[in-house]
C-alpha positions, -999 to 999 in steps of 0.1 A, spaced: -141 -148 172 -123 -119 162 -141 -89 144 -110 -76 129 -88 -100 105 -53 -93 90 -29 -102 60 7 -118 72 33 -110 47 55 -136 64 30 -167 60 10 -150 35 -24 -162 57 -53 -144 67 -48 -139 111 -67 -124 136 -53 -97 159 -36 -125 179 -13 -133 150 21 -117 138 36 -85 145 19 -52 132 51 -47 107 47 -77 91 5 -72 85 -17 -54 64 -52 -44 83 -73 -45 97 -100 -54 75 -135 -63 85 -136 -97 70 -118 -127 63 -123 -127 31 -112 -89 28 -86 -100 43 -75 -123 17 -81 -98 -9 -51 -76 13 -24 -80 -20 -51 -69 -45 -64 -39 -26 -24 -27 -19 -21 -31 -60 -51 -12 -72 -43 18 -45 -9 22 -56 -21 17 -92 -43 52 -86 -15 66 -65 7 65 -91 -17 79 -119 -30 108 -97 -19 140 -113 -19 155 -78 9 135 -67 23 132 -105 58 149 -98 75 136 -129 77 167 -147 85 200 -134 63 229 -140 75 237 -173 73 205 -183 107 191 -179 115 161 -165 135 158 -132 161 141 -127 163 130 -88 144 151 -62 148 187 -38 184 193 -37 194 164 -58 175 173 -91 202 179 -117 
């Protein structure tokens, strides 16, 4: 029995190490139950990153909204 579990994004199922290719999976997770919650974990992390002020680049230092990125700012 495997000590690591993965969530397959193609089949939407939990797999062991011998499953689908790595680019189609999330993990590893320490248990089948954790792997079953993979998409919820991703959503939680994305929400935290979206609201992290260290990564909030929607405003310039002077408070103006940015349009674009780097040399593509307007």
